[in-house]
C-alpha positions as CSV (number, residue, x, y, z in Angstrom):
1,M,82.5,177.1,148.9
2,T,82.0,173.4,148.5
3,R,78.6,171.6,149.3
4,K,80.1,170.2,152.5
5,G,81.3,173.7,153.4
6,W,77.7,175.0,152.9
7,L,76.1,172.3,154.9
8,L,78.6,172.9,157.8
9,F,77.9,176.6,157.5
10,M,74.1,176.0,157.8
11,A,74.5,173.5,160.6
12,I,76.8,175.9,162.8
13,S,74.5,178.9,162.1
14,V,71.6,176.8,163.6
15,F,73.6,175.2,166.4
16,W,74.7,178.6,167.8
17,G,71.7,180.4,166.8
18,I,69.2,178.3,168.9
19,P,70.9,178.3,172.4
20,Y,69.2,181.5,173.6
21,F,65.8,180.1,172.6
22,F,66.4,176.9,174.7
23,I,68.0,178.9,177.6
24,K,64.9,180.9,177.8
25,I,62.7,177.8,178.2
26,A,65.1,176.1,180.7
27,V,65.5,179.1,183.1
28,H,61.7,179.5,183.4
29,D,61.6,176.5,185.8
30,V,65.4,175.8,186.7
31,D,67.9,177.8,188.2
32,P,70.6,179.2,185.8
33,A,73.4,177.6,187.7
34,V,71.7,174.2,187.2
35,V,71.1,174.9,183.5
36,V,74.9,175.7,182.9
37,F,76.0,172.6,185.0
38,A,73.7,170.4,183.1
39,R,74.8,171.9,179.7
40,V,78.5,171.6,180.2
41,G,78.1,168.4,182.0
42,I,76.4,166.7,179.0
43,A,79.0,168.3,176.6
44,T,81.7,166.8,178.7
45,I,80.3,163.4,178.4
46,V,80.3,163.7,174.7
47,L,83.7,165.5,174.2
48,L,85.9,163.9,176.8
49,P,86.0,160.4,175.2
50,L,86.9,162.1,171.8
51,A,89.6,164.1,173.3
52,M,91.2,161.2,175.2
53,K,91.0,159.0,172.1
54,S,92.9,161.6,170.2
55,K,95.4,161.9,173.2
56,M,94.7,165.6,173.4
57,V,94.3,165.6,177.3
58,R,97.9,164.6,177.8
59,Q,98.9,167.8,175.9
60,L,97.2,169.9,178.6
61,R,99.6,168.9,181.4
62,G,101.2,171.8,183.2
63,H,98.5,174.2,181.8
64,W,95.5,173.6,184.1
65,P,95.8,176.9,186.0
66,A,95.9,178.9,182.8
67,L,92.9,176.8,181.4
68,L,90.9,177.5,184.6
69,A,91.4,181.2,184.1
70,L,90.4,180.9,180.4
71,T,87.4,178.8,181.5
72,C,86.2,181.5,183.8
73,V,86.3,184.1,180.9
74,Q,85.1,182.1,177.9
75,V,82.6,179.4,179.3
76,M,81.6,179.5,182.9
77,G,81.3,183.2,183.4
78,P,79.5,184.1,180.0
79,F,77.2,180.9,180.3
80,L,76.1,182.0,183.9
81,L,75.8,185.6,182.9
82,I,73.7,184.8,179.8
83,S,71.4,182.4,181.6
84,Y,70.8,184.8,184.6
85,G,70.3,187.7,182.1
86,E,67.6,185.8,180.2
87,Q,65.6,185.7,183.3
88,H,64.9,189.4,182.7
89,L,65.5,189.7,179.0
90,S,64.1,188.1,175.8
91,S,66.0,185.6,173.9
92,S,66.1,187.7,170.9
93,L,67.5,190.7,172.5
94,T,70.0,188.5,174.2
95,S,71.4,187.2,170.8
96,I,71.5,190.7,169.3
97,L,73.6,192.0,172.2
98,I,76.0,188.8,172.0
99,A,76.4,189.8,168.4
100,L,78.4,192.8,169.7
101,E,81.4,190.7,170.5
102,P,83.5,191.7,167.6
103,V,83.1,195.4,168.6
104,L,84.1,194.4,172.2
105,V,87.1,192.6,170.9
106,A,88.1,195.8,169.0
107,L,87.6,197.9,172.2
108,L,89.4,195.6,174.5
109,A,92.3,195.4,172.1
110,L,92.9,199.2,172.7
111,R,93.8,198.2,176.4
112,F,95.1,194.7,176.3
113,D,96.7,194.2,172.9
114,A,99.3,196.8,172.2
115,G,99.9,195.3,168.6
116,E,96.2,195.6,167.7
117,R,95.6,198.9,165.9
118,V,91.9,200.0,165.9
119,R,91.6,202.6,163.4
120,G,89.9,203.4,160.0
121,P,86.9,201.2,159.3
122,R,87.4,199.2,162.5
123,L,87.2,202.3,164.7
124,V,84.1,203.4,162.7
125,G,82.6,199.9,163.3
126,L,83.2,200.3,167.0
127,V,81.3,203.5,167.2
128,I,78.4,202.1,165.0
129,G,78.0,199.1,167.1
130,L,77.9,201.1,170.4
131,I,75.3,203.3,168.8
132,G,73.3,200.1,168.0
133,V,73.5,199.1,171.8
134,V,72.3,202.5,172.9
135,T,69.5,202.4,170.4
136,V,68.3,199.0,171.6
137,L,68.7,199.8,175.4
138,G,67.5,203.4,175.1
139,L,64.5,202.9,172.9
140,D,63.4,199.3,173.6
141,V,64.3,198.5,177.2
142,G,64.1,202.2,178.3
143,G,63.6,202.5,182.1
144,D,62.9,198.8,182.9
145,G,65.3,198.3,185.5
146,Q,65.2,194.4,185.5
147,A,65.7,194.4,181.7
148,L,68.6,196.8,182.0
149,L,70.1,194.4,184.6
150,G,69.7,191.5,182.3
151,A,71.2,193.4,179.4
152,A,74.2,194.4,181.5
153,M,74.8,190.7,182.3
154,V,74.6,189.8,178.7
155,L,76.9,192.6,177.5
156,L,79.4,191.5,180.3
157,A,79.2,187.9,178.9
158,A,79.9,189.3,175.5
159,A,83.0,191.2,176.9
160,G,84.2,187.8,178.4
161,Y,84.0,186.3,174.9
162,G,85.9,189.1,173.5
163,L,88.5,189.0,176.2
164,A,88.8,185.2,175.7
165,A,89.4,185.8,172.0
166,L,92.5,187.9,172.8
167,L,93.8,185.5,175.4
168,L,93.6,182.6,172.9
169,R,96.2,184.3,170.8
170,K,98.8,184.0,173.6
171,P,101.4,181.2,173.0
172,V,100.3,179.5,176.2
173,F,97.0,178.6,174.5
174,A,97.9,178.7,170.9
175,S,100.2,175.8,171.3
176,L,97.4,173.7,172.7
177,P,94.8,171.5,170.6
178,S,91.5,173.3,170.5
179,L,89.4,170.2,171.1
180,G,91.5,169.6,174.1
181,V,91.0,173.1,175.3
182,V,87.2,173.1,174.9
183,T,86.8,169.8,176.7
184,A,88.9,171.0,179.5
185,E,86.8,174.1,179.8
186,C,83.5,172.0,179.9
187,L,85.1,169.6,182.5
188,L,86.3,172.4,184.9
189,T,83.1,174.3,184.6
190,T,81.3,171.1,185.5
191,I,83.5,170.5,188.5
192,V,83.3,174.0,189.9
193,L,79.6,174.4,189.4
194,M,78.7,171.0,190.9
195,P,78.4,172.2,194.7
196,L,76.3,175.3,193.6
197,A,74.0,173.3,191.3
198,V,73.4,170.6,193.9
199,I,72.0,173.1,196.5
200,R,70.0,174.8,193.7
201,L,68.2,171.8,192.3
202,P,64.5,172.3,191.6
203,D,62.0,171.1,194.1
204,K,60.0,169.2,191.6
205,F,61.2,167.2,188.7
206,P,61.6,169.5,185.6
207,S,59.1,169.4,182.7
208,L,59.7,167.6,179.5
209,S,60.3,170.8,177.7
210,V,63.0,171.8,180.1
211,L,64.6,168.4,180.0
212,V,64.7,168.5,176.1
213,S,66.1,172.1,176.3
214,L,69.0,171.0,178.6
215,L,69.8,168.0,176.4
216,V,69.9,170.2,173.2
217,L,72.0,172.7,175.0
218,G,74.5,170.1,176.0
219,V,74.6,167.9,172.9
220,I,73.9,170.1,170.0
221,C,74.7,173.8,171.1
222,T,77.9,172.9,172.9
223,A,79.5,169.5,172.0
224,L,78.2,169.1,168.4
225,A,78.5,172.8,167.7
226,W,82.3,172.8,168.7
227,L,82.8,169.7,166.5
228,T,80.9,171.2,163.6
229,F,82.9,174.5,164.1
230,F,86.3,172.7,163.8
231,A,85.1,171.0,160.7
232,L,83.9,174.1,159.2
233,I,87.2,175.8,159.8
234,A,89.1,172.9,158.2
235,E,86.9,172.9,155.2
236,V,86.5,176.6,154.3
237,G,89.2,178.4,156.3
238,A,89.1,180.6,159.4
239,S,87.9,183.8,157.6
240,R,85.0,182.3,155.8
241,G,84.2,179.9,158.7
242,T,83.4,182.8,161.1
243,V,80.8,184.6,158.8
244,F,78.1,182.5,160.5
245,T,78.3,184.9,163.6
246,Y,76.3,187.4,161.4
247,V,73.6,184.9,160.9
248,N,73.0,183.5,164.4
249,P,71.2,186.5,165.8
250,A,68.6,186.3,162.9
251,I,67.8,182.8,163.7
252,S,67.5,183.6,167.3
253,V,65.3,186.6,166.8
254,L,63.1,184.4,164.4
255,L,62.6,181.7,167.0
256,G,61.9,184.2,169.8
257,V,59.3,186.0,167.8
258,M,57.5,183.1,166.3
259,L,57.5,180.6,169.1
260,L,57.9,182.5,172.3
261,G,55.9,185.6,171.4
262,E,58.6,188.0,171.8
263,R,58.0,191.5,170.4
264,L,59.8,193.0,167.5
265,N,59.8,196.6,166.9
266,V,61.6,199.3,165.0
267,A,64.1,199.9,167.8
268,I,65.3,196.3,167.9
269,L,65.6,196.1,164.1
270,V,67.5,199.4,163.8
271,G,69.8,198.4,166.8
272,F,70.3,195.0,165.3
273,L,71.4,196.3,161.9
274,L,73.7,198.8,163.5
275,I,75.4,196.2,165.7
276,I,75.7,193.6,162.7
277,L,77.2,196.6,160.6
278,G,79.5,197.6,163.5
279,S,80.7,194.0,164.0
280,W,81.5,193.6,160.4
281,L,83.5,196.8,160.2
282,S,85.2,195.9,163.6
283,T,86.6,192.8,162.0
284,G,88.0,194.6,159.0
285,G,85.0,195.3,156.9
286,A,86.2,193.1,154.0
287,L,84.7,190.0,152.4
288,P,86.6,186.7,153.3
289,P,89.5,185.9,150.7
290,R,89.1,182.8,148.6
291,R,90.8,179.9,150.3
292,R,93.6,178.2,148.6
293,S,93.0,174.6,147.6
294,P,95.0,172.0,149.4
295,H,96.3,170.8,146.0
296,E,97.2,174.3,144.7
297,T,100.8,175.0,144.6
298,P,101.6,178.5,145.9
299,K,103.2,180.7,143.2
300,A,105.9,181.7,145.5
301,L,107.0,178.1,145.8
302,V,108.3,178.2,142.2
303,S,109.4,181.9,141.9
304,A,111.2,183.1,145.2
305,P,114.3,181.8,146.9
306,H,112.5,181.9,150.2
307,H,108.8,181.4,150.8
308,C,106.2,180.8,153.5
309,V,103.0,179.0,153.3
310,S,100.2,179.5,155.8
311,L,98.7,176.2,157.2
312,R,96.4,175.0,159.8
313,S,98.1,172.8,162.4
314,E,97.4,171.3,165.9
315,G,99.8,173.4,167.7
316,S,103.6,173.4,167.0
317,S,105.0,175.0,163.9
318,A,106.5,172.8,161.2
319,F,109.6,173.4,159.1
320,L,110.7,171.8,156.0
321,S,114.5,171.3,156.0
322,P,116.4,173.0,153.3
323,Q,118.3,171.0,150.7
324,A,120.8,172.1,148.1
325,I,119.5,173.0,144.6
326,T,122.0,172.6,141.7
327,P,122.1,175.1,138.9
328,N,121.2,172.2,136.4
329,E,117.7,172.7,134.9
330,G,116.6,169.2,135.3
331,S,117.8,168.9,138.8
332,L,116.2,172.2,139.6
333,R,112.8,171.0,138.2
334,R,113.0,167.7,140.1
335,R,113.8,169.5,143.3
336,R,110.9,171.9,142.9
337,K,108.7,169.0,142.3
338,R,109.7,167.2,145.5
339,E,109.2,170.4,147.3
340,T,105.6,170.7,146.0
341,V,104.8,167.1,147.0
342,S,106.3,167.8,150.5
343,V,104.2,170.9,150.9
344,N,101.1,169.2,149.7
345,M,101.6,166.2,152.1
346,E,102.1,168.7,154.9
347,I,98.8,170.5,154.0
348,Q,96.9,167.1,154.1
349,K,98.4,166.4,157.4
350,Q,97.7,169.9,158.8
351,K,94.0,169.7,157.4
352,R,93.6,166.5,159.4
353,S,94.5,168.5,162.5
354,Q,91.8,171.0,161.8
355,L,92.6,173.5,164.4
356,R,95.4,176.0,164.3
357,W,97.3,178.3,161.9
358,T,101.1,178.1,161.7
359,T,103.7,178.8,159.1
360,V,105.6,176.2,157.0
361,C,108.8,177.7,155.6
362,V,110.7,176.4,152.6
363,A,114.1,177.9,152.3
364,P,116.0,176.3,149.4
365,V,119.8,176.8,149.6
366,E,121.7,177.2,146.4
367,S,124.8,175.1,146.0
368,N,128.2,176.5,145.4
């Protein structure tokens, strides 16, 4: 991985590892609905100009009902559930339970994605992850009713994230620009929560620590985090780019124990390790493959009569029109060189998009 890739990796690990710490501070004095409203409202102020400048908002026309449904599952619901849950649960335990998301994706896929086969290592990971949850809730939370309520809310939020991951594979969302979708989710959440936030405003002006927490949640943990995530995926690829999800809980636990005085016992440690192991196995249990350099020509490009190259794109698929290839050796060499240049140009174009995966097909047609 490049130096830029490592910097982006460390940044996103921090940006999505610290929210639970700041949420815990904010909900101590402010209603969770107000916390979420402020968070997404600030993020909207940052993201909306960028999305409009890139003309991504226009591409969302006709998709607002579907985006509202996705917003409820991926942003508004989970953000509210986590914030209310942290009124009864520690920030460190919250982050550990959220780390169960890959396990819940595998579990939900059994019901909502017929093409998703959960067997072998993935099935083992699902079981190990659930054992980790039982370990944490049974040995650490125990009979504390309020803590169990908070844990249930957090697990429901993680399930929302998991369901959203499955929904985003649907064509209606896969064809849309990711930055536009994220901006729309923040905007819709802000609009929907505004009436509730207004009637739940605190009686007195929040403390400086709460104001700083809300600002960090909106600017860093939401807006800047998404922009960093897109840049990371563009730099190192999707499989390597998502490894940070195994680092986030460690950062959150460290902050909670050191700065908030949250306890750390054997049950939490064992449950944490089981959940991380289960999550890793649920995603396939393999190390991310080496990402092909944008300047590296696929071997299939010069050896097969028909080949496909996976690329990131902003939405629609791209297709390179076939042209005739003469049997002449020099002509064939020139044709292959032109194809290589075309593919590399397409890769650079797709890299700037930073968002989706698609398939570019090069199908040479031999001349008679």
